[in-house]
N, C-alpha and C positions, 0 to 999 in steps of 0.2 A: 435680509439673507433669503432666497431661496431654496426651500424645502430638494432635500435629496431626494431623488427617484428612490424609488421602492427597492429596487435591488440592492441598493445602498446603507436602507435601513431599518429594514426588516429582519431582527436577530433572530426571532422564538419564532418558532413556527406551530400548526397544529394540522391532522391531516385525522378526519373521520373516514378513512377508504370504506367505502360506501358497497355493500353487496348486495345482491338483487333485489331479498326483501327488504330494505331499508325505506322505501317509498310506504309502506304498509307502519312502518315503526320507527320512525327518527324522530326523537325529542327535540324540537328545536331548543325548548328551554333550557336543558339539561346540559347541551353542547355549551350552549352562550354564555351560560355562567360557568361552565368547566373554561373556555376561552381565558375568562375575566381572569380565574384562581390559578391558573397560570400562565399568564403576563404574556399571553401572543402578541405577534405584532402583524401574523401573516395566517392566511390559511390555506392549503391544498385542497381543492373540492373535485368530485368525482365528476366529470363533464359528460364525458362518449369516448370512444374508439368500439374497444371489444362491445361493451353496453352502456347506452344512454340513458342519462337520466333526468334528462328533457324531452319533450316530445319532439323530434329531429324530422323536418321537411324529409329526409331522405329514407325513403320506404324500408332500404335494407339494411339500415343504421337502428341493429337491433335495442329497443327498450327494453327496461328491466319488468321482468310479466307484474311488480304489483305496481308500475307507474300510472299508467291509464295515460288521459291526458293531463295530467298533474308535472310541473314543472318542477322537480325537489333540489335538482341543480341550483337556478333562480332564486330561489326560496334562501337556499343556505348561501346564495350569494347576497340576497338583499340585508340577512342577518349580519354579516361578515363586515359590509358595508355601514352598518349603525354602529355596528363596536370597531368600527375605526380603523381593520383590516385590511393590510392586501390582500389578493385573494390571485391565484393562482388555478387556473383549471387541467385538473387532471385527464389524461387520454392515457390508454394502452392499445396499441392500434394494430399491431404484425398480427394477429389471427382472428378469423371470421369464424363465423354460423357455415354450416351446410347449403341452406338456400342462399348466401351471399357467394359460395363455390359454386351453384349449379349455373349463378345470373351471370357469373364472371370469372369463367376459369381460367382464361388466360391472365390472371391477374392473381393466382397463386404458387408458389415453390413447387419445381417438378426434379424429381430424383430422375439420374440416367436412363430408365425405361419406361419415362412419363409419368409415374404414377407419385399423385401429391404430399407433399412433405407436408402431418400432422402433427398437432403438437395436445395429445387427449382426443375434443371431440372438435376440436378447431381446426382448422387448414390456415398454414402458415402463406401470408401475402409476400409477396417478392417486391424487391424492396426497387426494385428496375422498373415496375408497372406501371401504371397509369394509378391505382389504386396511391402511389405515393406523389405520385408527380399531378394526380385531379382531383381524386376525390378525397382522401382526405386535407388537401389545401379548402375544399368547399367546406367541408364541415369546421375548419378551425375559423372559415369567414363565418357562419351559422353564428357559431358559439359568439363571436366576440359580436355580431350584430346584435343578438340576445341580452349579452350582461356582460359586455366590455369590461373584461376581463384584466388587472394587470401586466398577465403573460401565462403561460402555458407552460406543465411540465407531459413530459409521455416515459410511460416505465421501458416500454419494449419496442425504442421506436429503431434500434438498429436491424433491425426484421435477423433473418434466420443463423445464426450463429456457423463460426467456419466448421464443423464437424461434418456440415453438410453441403454437397452444392449440389448450386441452383439450376438445368438445364431447360428452362423455360425460353421461349422464343424471344421475350427480353434480353435475357442475360447473353443469351448466344451473339444476337446480334449487338449490342451495346461491346461486348466483348471483343468481338471480331472488329468492329471497327474500328476500335482504340488501339488495337494489340499485333490483328493480325494474324490473332493466332485462336485455334480450337481451345473450347473449356478444356479445362483438368477432366481426366475422369478420374484420376486417386488421387487422395494426399502426400505428395513426393516433396521436400522440403529439397529436392537436388535438383526437380527439374527448374527448367526455368517457366516454361510455362506457367507452372502451379505458383511460385513467387511474384509473376507476373498478375497473376488471379490474387493472390494475398494484398500488391498494391493498389491493382483497382479496385478491390473491395473499400479499402478507405480512404481512397478519394472520393467514392462514392456517397459514403455515411457523412465525407464533411461537403459533398453538395448537398445532400437531405440538408444537414444543420442550416445551411447560408438560405439554402430556398426557404424552410421552412422558417425561419426570422423573414425572408421577406416579405412572405404572405402575410404574418401576426402583424410585423411595424408596418404595413401599408395598410391595413385595415382596422388595425389599433391604435396607433399612434410609436411613435421612434422608440417607445421604454415599453411597447408592448413586445415581448422576450418570449423566443421559443428555447424552450431548455430541456435537454432529453436529457433524461438523469445518467449520470455518472455512474461507473463503478470503481470502489474504490477498491480493489483487489486487479492489481495490473493485467495479472492473467485474462479476465475477465474481461477486459475491455480488448486486449489483444483477442479474444474468442468472438469478439462483435465489433470489430474492424473498426475501435474507435481510435483515433491518433490523437493521443493526449495533447501534444504540444501544439497541434494545429487546431484542434478543437478549443483548447483553451485561447488560444489567441483569438478565436470568435466569442470570448462568451463575457458578460458582465459581472455572472453569478454563477454557483454551481449549485443542481441541486441534487445531494449525494447520494444516490443507494446503494449505500454499504451498511448493512444489518448482518449478513452470517458469522457467527462469529465461528472464527478457525480455531481446529484443535491443534494446528501446530504455533499458531501465533498467540493465543490467546486474545485479552484488551489489550496489550501495547500497541498493539497493528491500528489501533485506531489512529494514533497520535502519527504514524508514520502512514497513514493515508494523508491525513490532513495537511503535513508539511510536503509531502513528493505533491502534492496537487498545489498547494500555493507555492513550490518553488516555480513550478512553469506558470501558474496563473497569475501571481503577484498577490503579496500579502496584502495585501491592501480589501483583496477580493473575499465577499461572502461566502462560504461552503455550507450552508446549512443541512445536515446528513438527517435524514427516516432512520428517529430513533424507536424500537415496538418497543412497545409494555407488556407486548406479548412474548410467548416463549419464541424464540427464530433461533434455535441450536437444535440440528436433527437428534431425534425424530421433532419435526416440526409440528407444534399443539398450537394453530395461531388463535384457537378464545381461550387460552389460559393464560395467568398473569405471570410475567417476567419474574424472580423473587428483586425484590428492590437492593439488592447489595450486586447485583448484575447490571441494573440499570444504572446503576451509582459508579460502576467501575469504566462500563463502556462510555456514560457521558464524560465522566472527570477527561479519560485518555482525549478523548472528542477536545474536550478545550484546550488541551495541553497540545494541540494539534493544529488547531486556529479553528475549528469547527462548531459552529450553532447547532443549537438544538432544537428539535424538529420529533413533536411526538405520534405516535400514531398504530394507531387501531385497527383493526378489522374487524368491520363490522359496526353498528351504533348502537348496541344494545348487545349486554354478554351475562351469562351467567354469573362468572367470576368476576368479581368487582374488584379485586385487591387492585385489578389493571387500573383505577382509577384514581390511586392515591399516590402512583410513584412519582409523576411528574412533578409536580405543583411546588416540593422546595428545589428541586434542583434548578427548575425556571428563575422560582423567586431570588435564588442566591446569584445565580446568571446575571439576571436583570439587576441584582444591588453590585454585580463587581463587572457590567456592561463594558464600560469603561476601557481598563485592562487585559479585554480579550478577544480585541478586533485592535486593526491600526496597528501593527507594530512588522517587528523583523526579527526574524532568529539571529543568537550569538551562541553560534558552534564554533568546535573545532576538526569537526570530522564530517567531508561527505561521500558519503557512498553513490556508490554511480549505477546507474541504471539505464537502459534504453529500453522499447517494445522490439526493436530491430533484432536483439541480442535473444530475445526471447523466441520471435517470430521465427528466425535463421540461424539459431545454433539449437536453442532449446526443442522448436520447433513440436514432433510430437512426444518429446519427453522433458517439457520447458520445465516442470514442477523440482525435478529432479537436479538436471542438467544446468539452468540457469537461476529463476525462483529462488531453491533453496540458498545456494548462496550468497544469496543478496536475502535470504531470510538469518542466516548462520551472523554474517555480519550486524546486521542489525541489533541480532538477541545480545553479541558479545557486547557491543557498543553498550546497549540497555543496562546490562550486566553488571560490566565496569561502573558504569556513571558516568560513561564520557556520551558529551552532548552533540547528537548530530544532525543534519540535514539531507536529505536525499538530493543529488547531482542528476538531473540528466543528462546523459553523453553528450548532447547538443548545447546544456549549457555549463562546460567543466572552466569555460573561458573567464567566465561571472561568477565562480563559486570563490565565496570568502571566508577558505578554511585554515588552518595549516597543514592537513593532510588528506588524501585523496586515496579512498577503498574503489577497487577495482574489483569486485570479487565473481569471476570467472567469466568477465566482458568478452569473450571471445570474440564478438562479432563486432568489429570497430571500424568507420570509415576511416577513411584518411584524414579528415579535417578533423576527427577526434584523438586520432593518434598525434598529428602534431597540437592540438590543445595541451596534452597532456604532456607533451615535451615540454613546451613552454611554461606549463605551471610548474615542472621541475626545475625549468632554468633558470627561472627566479628565484626560485628556493625552497619551494613547496615541496612536501616527500609524499610519496608516494608506496599503497601497500598496495600490490596484482596479487591473484592466486590462479591457481591451475593453468588455463589457457587463454587467459588475457590475451590478446593481440593477435590470434593463430588468425583469423577466419577478417578477411572484410566486412561491408558493413551488410553483403548480401549473402554474407554466410561463406561463401568462396575458401577454400584456403588458400591463406596465403604459404608464399616460398617458405616461412620461418615467421617465428613472433616478432611483429613489428614494430615490437616493446623489446626484443632481443639485447640492440647494444645498449641502451639506455641502464637495464639491469645486467650490463653481462654474463645472460644466460645464450644457448642456443637450442633448441629443440632437434633433438634426435629422433622424432620421429616414430620413437617405442614406446607401451604403456603399459603398467601393470593395471589388475585390480578393474570398479566397475563403478559406474555411476549410480546406480540402481541401490534399492534394497535389499539385502540378501536371504534368500529364501530362510526361517527359521527353523524347516526342517532338515535343510540342509547338512550331514552329519561333519561334513569336510568340507568348509567356506571357503571360496576362494578370494574372501576378505579377511583372511585370521594373521593380517598384516602389522609391523609396527613403526616408530621411527624411533631413530639411537643420535641421541642430544649431545652434541661434542661441545669442550671435550668433556670424556667417561670419565666420572667422578667416585664409581660405586666405592672404589678400593678406599676411599676414607671414609666411606660411611658405614653406618652396623651393618652386620650379617656377615655369611660366613667365608670363609676362605675362595678366591675365584682367582685360579690359576692364568685363565685368560682376559680379569682387569689390567690394563694399562695404569700404571702409577696416576694418581690422583693429580694432574698437574695444571697449574693456568685456572684462570677464570672462563665462566661460560656468559655469552652476550647478557644485557640484561632481557633481553627478547623472552629469554629461556627461565626467567627470575621465578620461583616459586617450585621448581621442580629441582632442586638439586638432588633431592634423596632417589631421583628416577635416572636411569641411562638409556630407559626406552618407557616408551607411550605409547598406549593402543592407537592405531592408525584404521586400518579395513576401510581408505576409501579409495580414492580415483588419482595413481602416479602418472603423470607425462615427465618422461625422461628426459631431463635436461644434461648439458653440459654448463660447466661455470666457467667464466674467464677467468683471467688472470688480475684481480685486484675484486672480487666479488667471491665474498666470506662465504662460507657455509657455516651453517649453526645445525643443523639436524640430515639425516641421511635414510634412507631407506629400506628399511627390513622386509625383503617378499614370505608372502604368506607361506602357513604349513599345518599341518594337520591339529584341526583340534579333539578330533577322538580317535581312538581310546587315550584318555590322558597318557598313558603310557610314551603313547608316540607323539606327545603333544610337549617339540622341544624346537630351536630354531635349528633351521637348515641351512642357511645362509645369516651366522648374526650379523654380518656388515659386506655393504655396499659402496660405491663413490658416486652414488647417484642424490644428489641435491633434492632433500626434502624442504627447507627454508634458508635461503640468503637474504645477506643483506650486502648494499655496497653504496658508499658517498659518490653521491654526483656532483655537478657543478651547484654554483650558486650558494652552497653548504647545503644541500637538500639530502634526505639519505632513501634508499630505495629497497625497500622487501618485497621480495618475492615470495609467497607461499605457494612452492610447486603442489606439494599435499593439499587436498581439495578439506582443508580443517573446516572454510566456513561452512560447504554442502557436510560435512559430515559432525560439524556441530548442534544445525539445525535438526538431523535427521535422528542421531541417537544421546547428544546433548553432552557427551563425554567434557568432564571441567577444566581438563588437560587442552581441548581446542579453543576456548572461548578466553581464557587465559593469555594462550600464546597471541590469538589476536587480538586482544587487549593490550600488552603488554606491550605491543609491535607500536603500538598506537600512541602510548605512553611517549615510550623511547625516542620515536619521530618529534611526538610534539617539543620533548623537553620542558624547557623554559615558556614557553610559548604558551601552555595551557593556558585556556580563559575562563577552564570553568572545570570544580574537581568538588565530586560528593562521594563521601562515604558513611558506612552506616544503613541500616535497611539489610542488611546480609545479601544484597545483590538484588534484590526487587524492589528498588525505587527508583523507578523512571525518570531521568531530570533531564525537561526542556527550559532552556531559557531567551527569553526577547528582551526587546530595547526599545522603547517608545520613549523617544526625545532623551531628557539626562536620567528618567525612570529604568529601571532592571524591573522584569516580571519572572518570576523563576516557580515551574507548575514539577512538583513532586508528585508522581500517582505508586502507589503500590497495586507491584503486579502480582503480587502472590497469589497463584491461584491452589486449593487444598483441593477440589474437586475433580474427579479420577478423569474429566472430560476439561480442559483447557478450552476457558469460552464458557465455561458454564460457574457461579457462584452461588451459596445462598446470603453468607455473611462475611462479613467485614474482620480481617483480623488485620489490627493496626500493628506498624512497626514503627523502631526508633529505636534513639534518639538517629536523624540523617544530618549530618555537618556539612554545609554546603561551603565552598570556596571558588570566586567569584574574582578575577582582574580588577581594578579599580584604578582610578588615575592620581598620585600623588595630591591631597594638599586638599583633596572631596573631603566632608560626610557623610555620613548615610545613616538612614532610619527605616528600617524596616518591619513590616506587619504581616503578619499571619493572617489570612482572610476567611479560610474555613476554622481555623479554632478562633479567629477575632480577637486577639492578641500582640503586641509588640514583642519583638525578636532584637535581643543584643548585639551590637551590632562589632565585631573586632577590627582591627587594621593593624597589617606586617607586609612591608615589602610590597605594598603595590596590590594589594589583595584583600578583600574584604572579607571576612565570614560570621556566618551563625548557625545556630544548630536549631531545626526543628526537632522539637520532644516528640511530637506522633503526627502520623501521617496514615490513617485509616483509609478512605477512600480513594484521598488528592490533598493536596494543600497547594495553596497562593500565595506566594511569598510576595511583597508589590513592595521595592527598595526605593525613596524616594532620596534624592541627592541634593545636598546642600551646599 
């Protein structure tokens, strides 16, 4: 049998990220032994770019000062080959020293006044200059000729970020020839020239990806792939003009540079990132991720050990998202040696369970839809608040409710194998994406939309109205209340002190003082409002587009405008009731249910964390799924994330502890176990199942009832992996 290529078989990776003094202190004996102890199958080895670790023939290719004529890179490659490891040559290429700038000033990015852009003491090279099209290809050819690496990766291959516009002659010429326009002088997404500049930059990065692969495969063979590192942060990819659908369509493996802990998302973001990339690149693709063993939450401490609990929580979330482990140290020697101990047990566990951690497909009830175009053209300069936080809030609501979801790119809606689509402020949508949502609903799939979804076309231009308005029975009046940004905490009279009124009002039948304004408690509330029976109003404080509901569209909640917070004597509702819909529901053709959360509860839930907002979002999903729900998890008090996969007849359930007690999410120095956790999965009648918990290393009792199987996990410390075999 022919052996699979390296990019399909190397599941565990190592990286000792060399620093300039390492040629004088690299301990080959230790690192080779550490490779063996951690069971790695591939190594990322510093070759060149900003710093060369071999004696390059190119005089401007800056060598590590302690290198001399030594070939440290080549020595490490030879050692890795002796250990049977795949070898990827690492480069970091888009910045150069002043001596390089003096030799090739026209290869450097310039601002509008002709001043070179710099980062620290380095000059930033232009992605449209010969530096990328001529010089770097020669460097890669030199590295291949010397050491024949299996592939290449580059940490900063995508060039200057969106925040700065390069005005060098290469950019002026290339942009003008393609578009007939001058380079934009300011960041203004309403300007067609600026939007053309964004599209042009995306196209250029894809061209660079193709060019570099042409160079490396021609010089090193068909499997010598070039892989610029990709980020797991979607906005970071937008800032670097990396078109994820286009790039992943050209990739056989993803080298994922996703290290920074998010204060907003904690550890669960790592599972979401893995699923989002797999959904584009394929579920059989390997996605090794740089997992630092050093402290990598702000403020960074590159040489200090990361707490073991934090490494375990981050890597466990990665495994749940289909990511493979890759330990990473900065420098070849450290005074703080605790960091050398954290990887081994994780990597050995991964080796023991590797068969169920790759080559599988998700089992999910919910698809949460996203697109880079929405971030680029609607979110624009305020993308975190306008477009990313609604997505994050929807993800967080699903995780806390134990609902299994997958990210769905807007261009892949037609392929979604889920019962419900969530469109979290997907304001910028193309005509094809609108049609795909309508077809999904016509086939019986339910849809939950929020805020201004479908209000703009794929380029961010305003439509005449909501493109999905007829489907949901809503008309946008154009009026607005509130704001998307975070309120000023020192603002004494907040413009966001608003509420939602739940219908019908029930407080007259609840414990409390007499209220002449309370209507008689009659009727029952919709299941989307379950759990809020004791409240007729809940906090809002968000952004409210003013809609009109058509006949047949039920209004579940309305908007209560803001009123003073201070002084307390003045804090009462000036307008207790309006007819402005905040949450609506409508039955669609084909048995679908269509929910529009006009109030931006997803954005608010991510930003302020009001429990009511997350509850309503989760209730909406539970309601529209009904008995079609394939996955159900209870227990863990909302701090156990679930992800389920199928592998033939086998089912694989990841349970991850997301409880963070540190004041800064993403940091954690201890594990606090949660449980018991009960899992319920849809299962065909007439089948028998055996479940084993691979972390606890114990069998679990499985019960069967009404087309479902259930089991209970007593404790989840960092993660549990349950493998269910069908007999």
